[in-house]
TIZARO-52865 format. One record per residue (C-alpha): x, y, z; residue in one letter. Coordinates in nm, 4 decimals. Example, Ala and Ser with C-alpha at 12.3 -4.5 7.8 and 13.67 -1.06 7.14 Angstrom:
// residues 2
          x          y          z   code
     1.2300    -0.4500     0.7800      a
     1.3670    -0.1060     0.7140      s
***
This chain:
// residues 290
          x          y          z   code
     9.2185    11.5617     9.5065      m
     8.8861    11.3857     9.5617      s
     8.8806    11.0065     9.5064      p
     8.7384    10.8662     9.1863      r
     8.4562    10.6118     9.2027      p
     8.5253    10.2642     9.0743      y
     8.3236     9.9502     9.0269      s
     8.3380     9.6473     9.2541      l
     8.1022     9.3930     9.1036      t
     7.7802     9.5758     9.0251      r
     7.7305     9.8805     9.2464      a
     7.9884    10.1612     9.2229      p
     8.1803    10.2328     9.5458      f
     8.2937    10.5851     9.6297      m
     8.5426    10.5927     9.9195      p
     8.5262    10.8779    10.1667      g
     8.6673    11.0005    10.4965      v
     8.3916    11.2283    10.6283      q
     8.0212    11.1373    10.6028      p
     7.7896    11.3880    10.4351      p
     7.6262    11.6380    10.6675      q
     7.2646    11.6108    10.7732      g
     7.2142    11.2443    10.6795      v
     7.0304    11.0438    10.9455      d
     6.9144    10.7496    10.7355      d
     7.0070    10.3890    10.7947      k
     7.3501    10.2828    10.6728      a
     7.5451     9.9633    10.6199      l
     7.7496     9.9005    10.9344      w
     8.0525     9.6685    10.9162      f
     8.1002     9.5835    11.2834      l
     8.4106     9.3920    11.3897      f
     8.4981     9.2120    11.7100      r
     8.8658     9.1567    11.6477      g
     8.8799     9.0334    11.2886      y
     8.5330     8.8784    11.2914      r
     8.2428     9.0558    11.1209      l
     7.8910     9.0788    11.2606      l
     7.6346     8.9480    11.0100      v
     7.2669     8.8701    11.0163      r
     7.1997     8.5093    10.9207      n
     6.9068     8.4389    10.6918      e
     6.7302     8.1080    10.7607      p
     6.7945     7.8529    10.4874      e
     6.5034     7.7070    10.2947      a
     6.5366     7.3585    10.1513      d
     6.7853     7.3637     9.8658      g
     6.8815     7.7297     9.9176      d
     7.2365     7.8474     9.9661      e
     7.3126     8.0050    10.3067      p
     7.3099     8.3833    10.3092      q
     7.4444     8.6523    10.5390      a
     7.3619     9.0225    10.5508      h
     7.5320     9.3358    10.6815      i
     7.3237     9.5248    10.9413      p
     7.1320     9.8143    10.7877      l
     7.0842    10.0389    11.0906      i
     7.1150    10.4040    11.1990      p
     7.4030    10.3224    11.4370      s
     7.5484    10.0318    11.6391      p
     7.3481    10.1529    11.9384      q
     7.0365    10.0318    11.7544      a
     7.1676     9.6802    11.8275      l
     7.2633     9.7702    12.1870      d
     7.6301     9.7695    12.0862      l
     7.8775    10.0323    12.2042      q
     8.1670    10.0707    11.9576      p
     8.5183    10.1594    12.0683      v
     8.5810    10.3546    11.7453      r
     8.3902    10.4162    11.4241      t
     8.5004    10.5050    11.0710      q
     8.3191    10.6320    10.7647      y
     8.4046    10.4228    10.4578      l
     8.2101    10.5834    10.1733      g
     7.9100    10.4957     9.9582      r
     7.8178    10.1667     9.7981      l
     7.5688    10.2740     9.5352      g
     7.3363    10.5032     9.7296      h
     7.4082    10.3419    10.0689      m
     7.6405    10.5025    10.3236      l
     7.8935    10.2581    10.4692      c
     8.0532    10.2716    10.8135      f
     8.2841    10.0419    11.0057      s
     8.3328    10.0060    11.3782      a
     8.5571     9.8314    11.6292      e
     8.3606     9.6546    11.9004      l
     8.4916     9.5526    12.2443      p
     8.6372     9.2041    12.2806      d
     8.3441     9.1043    12.5011      n
     8.0729     9.2245    12.2615      a
     7.7911     8.9720    12.2212      q
     7.6120     8.9127    11.8922      a
     7.2441     9.0185    11.9006      p
     6.9784     8.7485    11.8448      p
     6.9836     8.6135    11.4889      g
     7.3357     8.7422    11.4277      m
     7.6869     8.5979    11.4547      t
     8.0493     8.7085    11.4333      f
     8.2265     8.5329    11.1442      q
     8.5686     8.5441    10.9808      g
     8.5782     8.7009    10.6347      l
     8.7047     8.3890    10.4578      r
     8.3990     8.1943    10.5724      s
     8.1708     8.4628    10.4242      l
     8.2933     8.4254    10.0656      w
     7.9909     8.3186     9.8594      g
     7.7621     8.3699    10.1594      v
     7.7816     8.7485    10.1679      l
     7.7012     8.9513     9.8550      d
     8.0210     9.0035     9.6517      d
     8.0041     9.3837     9.6703      d
     7.9575     9.3711    10.0454      l
     8.2357     9.1161    10.0854      f
     8.4948     9.3456     9.9280      w
     8.3734     9.6497    10.1223      v
     8.4089     9.4331    10.4346      a
     8.7667     9.3595    10.3262      g
     8.8326     9.7325    10.3062      r
     8.6590     9.7866    10.6400      a
     8.8594     9.5316    10.8392      v
     9.1861     9.6897    10.7245      q
     9.0732    10.0396    10.8216      i
     8.9435     9.9202    11.1587      v
     9.2741     9.7437    11.2278      d
     9.4781    10.0471    11.1199      w
     9.2709    10.2795    11.3391      d
     9.3072    10.0445    11.6374      r
     9.6855    10.0104    11.6036      t
     9.7700    10.3733    11.5222      h
     9.6441    10.5720    11.8185      q
     9.9929    10.7027    11.9010      f
    10.2801    10.8457    11.6979      c
    10.5483    10.5914    11.6150      s
    10.8149    10.8634    11.6245      a
    10.7466    11.0530    11.9482      c
    10.4663    10.8601    12.1209      g
    10.2145    11.1464    12.1293      a
     9.8434    11.0793    12.0631      p
     9.7634    11.1262    11.6948      v
     9.4689    11.2917    11.5223      e
     9.2708    11.1736    11.2205      s
     9.2724    11.4010    10.9181      s
     8.9359    11.5168    10.7875      t
     9.0738    11.5424    10.4318      q
     9.2298    11.1997    10.3714      e
     9.2841    10.8627    10.5401      r
     9.5888    10.9526    10.7503      v
     9.6825    10.9936    11.1176      k
     9.8799    11.3108    11.1945      i
    10.0897    11.3734    11.5045      c
    10.0200    11.7290    11.6282      p
    10.3560    11.7289    11.8077      q
    10.6043    11.6245    11.5363      c
    10.3835    11.6101    11.2219      d
    10.4602    11.2395    11.1613      q
    10.1988    11.0970    10.9241      r
    10.0745    10.7371    10.9219      s
     9.8685    10.6028    10.6328      y
     9.6882    10.2662    10.6304      p
     9.9356     9.9849    10.5828      r
     9.9349     9.8145    10.2440      l
    10.1692     9.5335    10.1438      a
    10.2040     9.4888     9.7643      p
    10.2702     9.1353     9.6455      a
    10.3099     8.9799     9.3016      i
    10.1365     8.6596     9.1981      i
    10.2244     8.4909     8.8703      v
    10.1170     8.2167     8.6312      a
    10.4292     8.0736     8.4673      v
    10.3685     7.8583     8.1580      t
    10.5938     7.6215     7.9671      r
    10.4348     7.5186     7.6410      g
    10.0941     7.3734     7.7296      d
    10.1703     7.3362     8.0996      k
    10.1342     7.5590     8.4059      l
    10.3746     7.5863     8.6977      l
    10.2044     7.5044     9.0277      l
    10.3796     7.4760     9.3610      a
    10.3003     7.3579     9.7068      r
    10.3902     7.5865     9.9975      s
    10.4484     7.4496    10.3455      r
    10.1661     7.6798    10.4612      r
     9.9092     7.5257    10.2256      h
     9.6496     7.2717    10.3385      p
     9.7380     6.9116    10.2438      p
     9.7326     6.8503     9.8682      g
     9.6775     7.2141     9.7689      l
     9.8916     7.3645     9.4895      y
     9.8893     7.7203     9.3590      s
    10.0793     7.9681     9.1447      v
    10.3818     8.1478     9.2881      l
    10.3522     8.4699     9.4879      a
    10.5686     8.6932     9.7045      g
    10.5950     9.0344     9.8663      f
    10.7650     9.3281     9.6984      v
    11.0821     9.4457     9.8721      e
    11.1854     9.8125     9.9124      p
    11.3405     9.9499     9.5944      g
    11.2014     9.6771     9.3658      e
    10.9785     9.7136     9.0643      t
    10.6960     9.4617     9.0357      l
    10.8773     9.2923     8.7480      e
    11.2011     9.2661     8.9460      e
    11.0097     9.1156     9.2363      c
    10.8504     8.8585     9.0046      l
    11.1855     8.7504     8.8591      v
    11.3443     8.7281     9.2033      r
    11.0586     8.5337     9.3638      e
    11.0439     8.2761     9.0837      v
    11.4206     8.2303     9.0905      r
    11.4332     8.2061     9.4710      e
    11.1447     7.9630     9.5037      e
    11.1959     7.7247     9.2083      v
    11.5300     7.8299     9.0512      n
    11.4133     7.9108     8.6973      i
    11.4225     8.2239     8.4808      d
    11.1184     8.3675     8.3026      v
    11.0404     8.5915     8.0065      k
    10.7496     8.7770     7.8382      n
    10.6043     8.9193     8.1604      i
    10.2541     9.0595     8.1143      r
    10.0189     9.2312     8.3561      y
     9.7015     9.0320     8.4276      f
     9.5030     9.2110     8.7008      g
     9.4954     9.2957     9.0698      s
     9.2969     9.2175     9.3809      q
     9.2832     9.3643     9.7306      p
     9.3536     9.0833     9.9743      w
     9.2540     9.1736    10.3319      p
     9.4335     8.8806    10.4988      f
     9.5573     9.0958    10.6550      p
     9.6445     9.3951    10.4297      h
     9.7872     9.2956    10.0922      s
     9.7385     9.4098     9.7353      l
     9.7929     9.1225     9.4928      m
     9.9245     9.2271     9.1486      i
     9.8933     8.9383     8.9043      a
    10.1093     8.8629     8.6012      f
    10.1590     8.5941     8.3417      t
    10.4938     8.4932     8.1949      c
    10.6769     8.2088     8.0225      e
    10.9578     7.9765     8.1227      h
    11.2908     8.0925     7.9796      a
    11.5532     7.8540     8.1180      r
    11.6325     7.6215     8.4049      g
    11.4791     7.3134     8.5663      e
    11.2526     7.3262     8.8684      l
    11.4287     7.3097     9.2036      q
    11.1980     7.3937     9.4982      p
    11.3861     7.5862     9.7647      d
    11.2769     7.3412    10.0362      g
    11.1935     7.6244    10.2757      q
    10.9028     7.8199    10.1282      e
    10.8215     7.5653     9.8546      i
    10.8277     7.1922     9.9226      e
    10.7131     7.0720     9.5787      d
    10.6556     7.2162     9.2307      a
    10.5686     7.0814     8.8897      g
    10.4387     7.1507     8.5402      w
    10.0713     7.0562     8.4988      f
     9.8512     7.0256     8.1904      a
     9.5024     7.1768     8.2009      a
     9.3372     6.8366     8.2272      g
     9.5474     6.7067     8.5149      e
     9.5554     6.9855     8.7712      l
     9.5862     6.9032     9.1413      p
     9.3718     7.0633     9.4097      r
     9.3879     7.4427     9.3609      v
     9.2686     7.7511     9.5575      p
     8.9033     7.8528     9.5754      s
     8.7459     8.1171     9.3533      r
     8.7879     8.3849     9.6201      i
     9.1444     8.4535     9.5081      s
     9.3104     8.5919     9.1988      i
     9.5335     8.2838     9.1992      s
     9.2286     8.0861     9.0888      r
     9.1564     8.3443     8.8180      r
     9.5063     8.2885     8.6819      l
     9.4524     7.9124     8.6823      i
     9.1149     7.9499     8.5089      e
     9.2822     8.1749     8.2496      w
     9.5278     7.8939     8.1781      f
     9.2514     7.6301     8.1588      k
     9.0571     7.8496     7.9150      a
     9.3465     7.8406     7.6709      g
     9.5211     8.1571     7.7829      r
     9.2969     8.4249     7.6263      p
     9.4066     8.7868     7.6381      q
     9.4962     8.8902     7.9951      s
     9.2910     9.1373     8.1922      g
***
């Protein structure tokens, strides 16, 4: 079954595995040295926001770069998109730098940012799945779908994806925010956690909330989702309401938690994440989810 196109921000993206035949035009190349993306930096004029651009080139060799491996990603609008793994000693060409994806939020075009998030996961999967995990034989890439196939034992390895729930829990006119030990000082966010084998998303939500702050919830509603390439998660967001119990942070994952009114929120995550979308939904008076 061929993949269906979907919209990122403005331009539709159509994923693919094999590039179209006979196309020699320039393409968008997402070139990674480790987990850092090569971007062209545009000089800042007074008062302008900094900007970064993805190289639009026929191939990495046009920048005197020799990739270890390359992958076709698909089309963003009418532009072909490729990714590539560069050697650890690759040097950025003049006017370009290698940057981590988080630092490029708001600097790189939104559409390109999320294609870059897709690209880094595919590059990492390709790099770490050169051999069969069952028998150790070299694997081959399928030309029909994104999968590595062992020609010796037929073991198949798809790109890794870790589903996780993230949830805004409300109690009357207040929102539950918690502080994880991993957060920067003073930062609070909504609760989140990875789905375990055999769980539904709703079961995971109930378990995570109970484990982390010892309360029960009700009226679970789907809110939205977001790919989260740090390193390979899919965040599935929900809203729900407090049902019973008083907050008791577990002291291991969560060191503090509280109920906050819209006008007295602590420091919260940036707009890059769906956690901030959930918080903005609460601040806006909890309009219809979606």
